[in-house]
C-alpha positions as CSV (number, residue, x, y, z in Angstrom):
1,M,-9.3,-13.0,-14.2
2,S,-6.2,-11.0,-14.2
3,D,-2.8,-12.2,-12.5
4,S,-2.9,-9.1,-10.7
5,L,-5.0,-7.0,-8.1
6,V,-5.2,-3.5,-7.0
7,I,-6.5,-3.1,-3.6
8,I,-7.7,0.3,-2.7
9,P,-8.9,1.2,0.9
10,T,-11.7,3.8,0.8
11,F,-13.2,6.2,3.4
12,N,-14.9,9.2,1.8
13,E,-13.8,9.1,-1.6
14,K,-16.8,9.9,-3.8
15,E,-14.9,12.5,-5.6
16,N,-12.2,10.4,-6.6
17,I,-13.3,6.5,-6.6
18,G,-15.0,6.4,-10.1
19,L,-12.4,8.3,-11.7
20,I,-9.5,6.1,-10.1
21,I,-11.4,2.9,-11.1
22,R,-11.8,4.1,-14.5
23,K,-8.4,5.1,-15.1
24,V,-6.8,1.6,-13.7
25,F,-9.0,-0.1,-16.2
26,S,-8.1,1.7,-19.0
27,L,-4.1,0.5,-18.7
28,E,-2.8,-1.6,-21.4
29,K,-2.2,-4.6,-18.8
30,E,-5.6,-6.0,-17.3
31,F,-5.8,-5.2,-13.5
32,D,-8.5,-6.3,-11.3
33,I,-9.5,-4.2,-8.4
34,L,-10.7,-4.7,-4.9
35,I,-12.1,-1.7,-2.8
36,V,-12.1,-2.2,0.8
37,E,-14.7,0.3,2.1
38,D,-15.1,1.4,5.8
39,N,-18.5,2.6,5.9
40,S,-18.0,6.1,4.2
41,P,-21.0,8.4,5.1
42,D,-20.6,10.1,1.6
43,G,-21.8,7.4,-0.6
44,T,-18.5,5.9,-1.7
45,A,-20.0,2.1,-1.9
46,A,-23.0,3.2,-3.7
47,I,-20.6,4.7,-6.6
48,V,-18.4,1.6,-6.4
49,K,-21.4,-0.8,-6.9
50,S,-22.7,1.2,-9.7
51,L,-19.5,0.4,-11.4
52,I,-19.4,-3.5,-10.4
53,K,-22.1,-3.7,-13.1
54,E,-20.2,-2.0,-15.7
55,F,-17.0,-4.0,-14.9
56,P,-18.1,-7.5,-13.6
57,D,-15.3,-10.1,-12.5
58,R,-13.0,-7.2,-12.5
59,L,-14.4,-4.9,-9.9
60,Y,-15.0,-6.1,-6.3
61,I,-16.1,-4.4,-3.0
62,E,-15.3,-5.6,0.6
63,E,-17.5,-3.5,3.0
64,R,-16.6,-3.0,6.7
65,K,-18.6,-1.9,9.4
66,G,-16.4,1.4,10.3
67,K,-13.1,3.0,10.0
68,L,-10.8,0.6,11.2
69,G,-7.5,1.5,9.8
70,L,-5.4,1.4,7.1
71,G,-3.3,-1.6,8.0
72,T,-6.4,-3.7,8.7
73,A,-8.0,-2.9,5.4
74,Y,-4.9,-4.1,3.4
75,I,-4.6,-7.1,5.7
76,H,-8.3,-7.6,4.8
77,G,-7.2,-7.3,1.1
78,F,-4.3,-9.5,1.2
79,K,-6.3,-12.3,2.5
80,W,-8.9,-11.9,-0.1
81,A,-6.4,-12.0,-2.7
82,L,-4.5,-14.8,-1.5
83,K,-7.5,-17.0,-1.4
84,R,-8.4,-16.0,-5.1
85,G,-4.8,-17.0,-6.2
86,Y,-3.5,-13.6,-7.8
87,D,0.2,-13.5,-8.2
88,Y,0.8,-9.9,-7.8
89,I,-0.9,-7.8,-5.3
90,F,-1.0,-4.0,-5.2
91,E,-1.5,-1.4,-2.5
92,M,-2.8,2.0,-3.9
93,D,-4.3,5.1,-2.8
94,A,-7.7,6.4,-3.9
95,D,-6.8,10.0,-4.5
96,F,-4.4,10.0,-7.3
97,S,-1.4,10.8,-5.1
98,H,0.0,7.4,-6.7
99,N,-0.2,7.7,-10.7
100,P,-2.0,4.5,-11.7
101,D,0.2,4.6,-14.7
102,D,3.3,3.6,-12.4
103,L,1.3,0.4,-11.7
104,L,2.7,-1.2,-15.3
105,R,6.3,-0.4,-13.9
106,L,5.8,-1.9,-10.6
107,Y,4.2,-5.0,-12.3
108,D,7.3,-5.2,-14.6
109,T,9.7,-5.1,-11.8
110,A,8.1,-7.7,-9.9
111,K,7.5,-9.8,-12.9
112,N,10.6,-9.5,-14.8
113,K,13.1,-7.8,-12.7
114,G,13.3,-10.1,-9.5
115,G,11.6,-7.7,-7.3
116,D,9.5,-9.5,-4.5
117,L,8.3,-6.4,-2.9
118,V,8.5,-3.5,-5.3
119,I,8.0,0.2,-3.9
120,G,6.8,3.2,-5.6
121,S,9.6,5.4,-4.0
122,R,9.2,9.1,-3.5
123,Y,12.9,9.7,-2.5
124,I,15.1,7.0,-4.3
125,T,16.1,9.7,-7.0
126,G,15.9,12.9,-4.4
127,V,12.5,14.2,-3.4
128,N,9.9,13.7,-6.1
129,V,6.6,15.1,-4.0
130,V,4.4,17.5,-5.6
131,N,1.9,19.9,-3.7
132,W,2.9,19.1,-0.4
133,P,4.1,21.9,2.2
134,I,7.6,21.8,3.0
135,G,7.1,20.8,6.5
136,R,5.5,17.8,5.6
137,V,8.1,16.9,2.9
138,L,10.7,17.2,5.7
139,M,8.9,15.3,8.2
140,S,8.2,12.3,5.7
141,Y,11.7,12.5,4.4
142,Y,13.5,12.2,7.8
143,A,11.0,9.8,9.2
144,S,12.4,7.4,6.3
145,S,15.9,8.4,7.5
146,Y,15.2,7.5,10.9
147,V,13.7,4.2,10.1
148,R,16.9,3.3,8.0
149,L,19.0,4.3,11.2
150,V,16.9,2.3,13.5
151,T,16.1,-0.7,11.5
152,G,19.4,-1.4,9.4
153,M,17.1,-1.3,6.0
154,K,18.5,0.5,2.9
155,V,14.9,1.4,1.9
156,R,14.8,5.1,0.9
157,D,11.1,5.5,1.2
158,T,10.1,3.3,4.1
159,T,6.6,4.7,4.5
160,A,5.5,4.2,0.8
161,G,2.1,3.0,0.5
162,F,2.2,2.6,-3.4
163,K,3.7,-1.3,-3.6
164,C,3.6,-4.4,-5.3
165,Y,4.0,-7.6,-3.6
166,R,4.5,-11.2,-5.2
167,S,2.1,-13.3,-3.5
168,E,5.0,-15.5,-2.3
169,V,6.2,-12.8,0.2
170,L,2.3,-12.2,1.6
171,R,2.0,-16.0,2.0
172,A,5.2,-16.0,4.0
173,I,4.2,-13.4,6.5
174,D,1.8,-14.3,9.3
175,L,-0.7,-11.4,8.5
176,D,-2.4,-11.9,11.8
177,K,0.7,-10.8,13.8
178,I,1.1,-7.5,12.0
179,E,0.3,-5.0,14.8
180,F,0.3,-1.4,13.4
181,T,-2.4,0.3,11.5
182,G,-0.9,3.8,10.2
183,Y,2.2,4.5,8.8
184,A,3.8,2.0,11.0
185,F,2.1,-0.6,9.2
186,Q,3.8,0.4,5.8
187,I,7.1,0.2,7.8
188,E,6.5,-3.1,9.3
189,M,5.4,-4.8,6.1
190,K,8.4,-3.5,4.6
191,F,10.9,-4.8,7.5
192,T,9.1,-8.1,8.0
193,A,9.8,-8.8,4.0
194,W,13.3,-7.7,4.1
195,K,13.9,-9.8,7.3
196,L,12.6,-12.8,5.9
197,G,14.9,-12.5,3.0
198,F,12.8,-11.1,0.0
199,N,14.3,-9.0,-2.7
200,V,12.8,-5.2,-1.7
201,V,13.2,-3.1,-4.9
202,E,12.5,0.7,-5.2
203,V,11.0,2.2,-8.2
204,P,11.3,6.0,-8.8
205,I,7.7,7.6,-8.6
206,I,6.4,11.1,-8.5
207,F,4.1,11.5,-5.5
208,T,1.2,14.2,-6.1
209,D,-1.0,15.1,-3.4
210,R,-4.6,14.8,-3.5
211,T,-6.7,17.4,-5.4
212,L,-10.0,16.2,-4.4
213,G,-11.3,15.3,-1.0
214,E,-9.7,15.4,2.2
215,S,-6.7,14.0,3.4
216,K,-6.5,11.2,6.0
217,M,-2.9,12.3,7.5
218,S,-2.8,13.1,11.3
219,G,0.0,13.7,13.7
220,G,-0.9,10.4,15.6
221,I,-0.2,8.5,12.4
222,F,3.4,9.9,12.5
223,K,4.0,9.1,16.4
224,E,2.8,5.7,15.8
225,A,5.4,5.0,13.2
226,I,8.3,6.9,15.3
227,L,7.6,4.6,18.5
228,G,6.6,1.6,16.6
229,V,10.2,1.4,14.6
230,I,11.7,1.0,17.9
231,K,9.2,-1.5,19.0
232,L,10.1,-3.6,15.6
233,R,13.9,-3.3,16.0
234,T,13.6,-4.5,19.7
235,K,11.1,-7.4,18.9
236,S,13.3,-8.3,15.9
237,I,16.6,-8.9,18.3
238,F,14.5,-11.3,20.3
239,H,12.3,-13.1,18.0
240,K,13.8,-14.7,14.6
241,H,11.4,-14.0,11.5
242,Q,10.5,-16.9,9.9
243,R,8.3,-17.5,6.5
244,Q,5.1,-19.1,6.8
245,E,4.2,-22.3,5.1
246,G,1.8,-21.9,2.1
């Protein structure tokens, strides 16, 4: 068993899932993979199950009954990982927008350079986004600026979904109290880790929009983020964040 688990939520990712699994398993460091599968009608789960036969004890799948949201998929994966004793737990998309090679840099920063929560950041060294329309780039970039303004966090890429957590961070967060499911989930987890005093570090990456399959992005996801940030900030004023035991 590896010390590291990569959690990949999936819904209709048949074009990408086999490729991303093989790429992660080809890296020089060993990572295990957990697929959190939300009942894709396109046969994603069947592809994963066929690969489990090829990669026993490295590849796992947790199937859910429907499309229940990105945040709940990761919470499910976090709890699964903590029960099995992984030290480093990663979030990564299935569609190659996150380059699996960068897992090595996130891991090194967490293991050797003091990062408790390590973020693969699109905006720490400018704007490193490929194949996005300019409107979406601006919306994402200024959303992060808005989050910094409201919350006081110094994180440049507040909605990033490519991350590595040390297990201590996830054990300290009351995962059952995480409220949001879309982009606001990513913000809430960073904000909570930061308020608990963990060292949040950004590592520059190049984000490349998917070339296969369909994007899961929607305007409602951004709306949740904009309104959710205000709720997070207001809640933090009246309720002090405390680390969970265990």
